[in-house]
N, C-alpha and C positions, 0 to 999 in steps of 0.2 A: 510388305508396308516393312519398313525400317526394322533392322532388331532392339528387342526390348530393354532396354539398358535399368528403368523406371521397377520392372519387375520385379529382381531381385531384391536390388537394392532400399525398396523400399516397406517391400514384404507383406507386412498386413493392411503399411497405409495405401498403397497400391489399388487391393482388392476390395479398398473399400471404395476408391473410388470409380471400376466397373463395377462394382455395383448400383455407385450411385447416377454416371455418368454416362458409362458403356463402351467399352475396347476402344473407341476411338479419338472422345477425351478425355478418358485417365490416359488413355498415351499420349496424347498434347500435355498435358494439364502434372501427371508424373516424369515424364523430358526440365518439367520447368520447375520443379521445385525441387533435382535435382543444379538443375541450373540455380536454382535458389542459393541453395545450401551450400556449393560450391561460390557464388559472387559473394556468402557472408563467411565466411570463412578468407576468400583473399584478402578483403577486408579487413578483416581481423586481424590478417598478418601484418597488412603495411601501416595499419593506425596503433598497431600495439604496447606504443606508448599512451596514449591518448585513452586507452581503453582500459591500464593498465591502474592509468591515475581516476578517470573521473569511478570508476567500479569501487576503488580504495583496494586494493589487493594489497594490503597488510599480516604479512606471519598469522597477525593479532585475530584478524578483521573476518580471514577465513577459517581459525583456528576458530574463531567464535561459530562459525556458521556449522562447520563441520560438528562441533561441541553441541547446537540448538536442535543438526540433524539425528544424528545418532541418539542424546535424550529424548525425540521422539518418536525413535522408532522405536526406542528399549522401550519405552512406557508402555508404549502399544502394544508391546505385543506382552509385558505383563499384566497387561489387563482385559488381555482378549483371551490366552492361557490357561494363566495363570486365577486371577480369578472369575474367567468363562463371559467376559461382558460379549455380545453383539460386534463387531467389527465394526461398525458404525459408533456406538457410542468408545468402544477403545481409545475410538481413531479424536474423536469432539476433547474429550473426557482430557485425552494427552494433550493435546492441540492446548488446549484452555488451560491447564498443568505447565502446561513449559512455557507459554505466553507470558503467563501470571508472573514465574520466577523468572522468565528474561528481563522484563516488568523491571519486579524487586534486588533486581538484580545491574539495570540500567538505571534506576531513579531512582533509589533507596541505598545505592554503594555507595560513601564517601569518594570525596575526587578525589583521584587517582594527582602525585606530583609528580 
């Protein structure tokens, strides 16, 4: 069989393919996955301007997303480690709290000039 580039590059995903489909089908699907990833990266690079414009990638929106993710992770860790919640309860509590704060900020904050 040809060299297997998908095994070291895909790691556990390739192992999942092997367990589900067998060696030959996993080899083909693994290389198809790598080809799809390369095609997606090339497409994004060719259409960089459209991707940035349509995803609204500005410093304010990217910063807001990073703040949302950071607050979620921090609040999950506080609930889990400090308060002793189980991980599932920590995730549900922090997600609902962060979404509530985000909703309050978006809808209850006055309009910006």
